[in-house]
C-alpha positions, 0 to 999 in steps of 0.5 A: 186047099186053104192057107193053112197046112198045119191043123194043130197050129193056133192062129197066134203060132201061125202068125208068129211063125209066119213073120219068122219065116218072112225074116228067114227068107229075107235074110237069105236074099240079102246074103246074095252077093248081088244084094250089096254093093261089095258082093259081102255080108255077115249072117248077123247083118243080114238077119238084123236088116231083114228083121228090122225091115219085117218088123217095120222098125228101122233100126239098122247096123249098116248104111242102108243107102250105101252098103245095100245094092239097088237090088238089095234095097228092093229086097228090103222094100218088099220086106217092109211091104210084107211086114207092114200088111202083115203075113197073113194079109200078104198070103191072102192076097196072093192066094186071092190073086191065084184063085185059091179058097180061103177057109174058115180057119184062114179067116179065123187067123186073119181076124187074129192078125187084123185084131178084129172081132168078126170073121164076116167080110174079111176077104173084102176087108183085106182087099180094101186094105191093100187098095188103100195102101197102095193108093196112099203109097202112090200119093206119097210117092208123087208128092216126094217125087216133085222134089226127088226127081228134079234133084236126082233124075227120074230113075233114081228119083222115082225109086227114092220116092217110092222107097221112102213113101212105102218106108214112111206109110209102113212106119218103118223108118228106113231111109237111103240118104246115107250117114245114118242121118235119116231126114236131118238134111230135109229138116226145113224142107216141108215137101219132103219132111212134111209128106213123110210126117203125114204118111207115118201118122196115117199109117199108125192110125190103122187100116180099119180106122182109115177105112171108117174115116173114108166111108162114114165121114162124120165123127158122130157115126164112127165106132167107139174104137175109131173115136178113142184112136182118133182123140188119143192120138190127137191128144198125144201128138199135141201134148207130145208136141208142146212138152217137146218145145218146152223141153228143147227150146233153148237147146241149140243142137235141136230146135233152139235159135231157129224161128217160131214156125221151124221150132214148132214143126220140128217139135211136132215131127219129133213128138210124132216120130216115136209113135213108130214113124222111125224118121228123124229130122233131129238125131235122138243123141242131141236131145235132152234127157228129159226129152229122150224120157218123153220119147220113150213113153211115146214109143212104149204107147205106140200106134193104133191096133191093126196099123203098121206101128208097134207098142202097146198101141193107143187103145190099150193105154186109153182104156187103162187110163179110162179104167183108173178114172172109173175106179177113182170116181167109184164107178163100177162099170167102164162106160165110154160115149154111152158104150160099156166096155167089157171087163175082159178087154180091161183085163187084156189090156192090163196083160198086154201093159204088164207083159210088155214092161216085164219084156222090156225090163228084162231086155234092158237088164240083159243089155246092161250086162253084155254092153258097155254103153251108157244106160239111157242109150240102152234103155232107149235102144230097147224101147225103140226096138219093142215099139218098132220105132227105129229111133236110136241115139247111135249105139245100134252098129256098135252093138255086140253080137249078143246085143244085136241078137237081143234087139232082134228078138225085141223087134220080133216080140214088138211087131207080133205083140207080146200077147200073141207071143205068150199065146204062141208059147203056151197051150191055151186050156179049155174052159173048166165049166166050174166057178169057184168061190169069191174072195178078196184080197187087200191091194194098194 
């Protein structure tokens, strides 16, 4: 018997439902008296925390390090793991361990979850992803342990190391440092902040990209997808760092008045975190308005497909940029590295961006009605939730109950993807087999 129990569920509905089940289960666990220090928790706080963990976002309404007990923090850590690997990947690993058969329909759902084109070798791919996931997390834990263990002792130091390594590689942004300060206390500690920086950048590349880099080693042998991800990611990191440096150079609350090396490192961290990392070494509320707008653009683009990050994804944005260039140059086909891109992919990218913009606009519109907060702060909060980033200007704990529900929904859609959500809510029609006559309309 396979993973699926409901034959009438489409892959999109199964994935959407799977993440919802994980969130509900996490909520119930966080409501247990042993999950909090005081033994008390509200349903909305537990739901928000569980949704943020499963959706690997990092927005919080209570202080994770002081409100939740070690047991509660372990639950959050497991929810982050499950959310990062994805419901279907996690379920597949459990069934493999139990010796259950993975059916064809299961493989189709795994294909949808991992955003791959073929169903061949999917089980091996899932195993490779899990192996790589835990190797990277273990390596990150060792690096962080070099700092945390001497300061905190073996027990707490090892737990802190694993928690933050998992949170960083999963692009979750959860931390246990307290006071909603994230890594502000480690801004100049390159061992801690540098390790976390590397972890969430690697996690944002995508599992398939990381595996291909390990296996093929030479750039010329990489697939077109991997080439686009690496080049566009590098461009976003370098361009973002330069812009943040220029915009914050004279801001004493962020990077102004410190050494050039520290300025460049902080600018690089600030530019990398919105790609779904969620950690910060400078409170976003202290950034200039221009920097906040830049971060929102980076949050919207997000990480890469089949990664632990959110957003519309780097390849989606790169495809639209390349398509626009092809149209301006008068080309009738989109060609990259001597490979022709199907028109259907361009249409899919356009649909993802359009639906994402509509969702963000709707959520911002509702938030401005129900919340008495500065407009820019509300917009930033929605972008952060959609991109599953976790950066905030500090308004998350003060949101109304309705506002928190709006953010929960936005995180959920941002994690499963707006296109998957649309597929889950609609019944996909079979092709009619009829082609209608073509007629052009005026645009632009």
